[in-house]
N, C-alpha and C positions, 0 to 999 in steps of 0.2 A: 328145550335149549338146542339150538342148531349146532352142528359139528364145527362150523366155522367159528362160532363164538367160543367154543372150548379151546380151539387152537389159539385164538387171540389171547385168552386169559392165561393159557400155558406159556405163551411167549412173553407176556408182560411179567408174569411171576418169575420166570427164569432170568429175565433181564434185571429185575430188582434183586434177585438172589445173588447174581454175579456182581452187581453194583455195590452191594453191601460187603464184598470181599470174600464171599464164600465160593471161591472157585478152586480148581485143582492145580493151578500153576504155582510153581515154586518161586520163592524170592531169590533173585539172582544178585550176585555181588557186583556185577558190572565189569569184572576183570576177564580178559581173554588171555589164556596161556597157550603159547604155541611152542612145542618142543620139536626141533628139527630132527628128522631121521634120514639116514642115508638109505636109499632104495635104488633099484636098478633104473628108475626114471630120473633121479636127480644126481646120481653119482658121476663125477666128472671123468674118472678113469674109464667108466663104461661107455661114455659118449665119444671118447677119442678112438679113432680107427687107425690102424697102421697102414702106411702107404709104402709099398716096396720100391 
């Protein structure tokens, strides 16, 4: 059996394995939660400069 044949069989078996649902990815809820935080980049008081 040639080496190329083994690679083809390995790729096909891996594709079937993932198609059957045997993969490592988690089930996601589909919700995105964003919690705003004040940092030096987005704080308005830090962006203002004093002009004499």
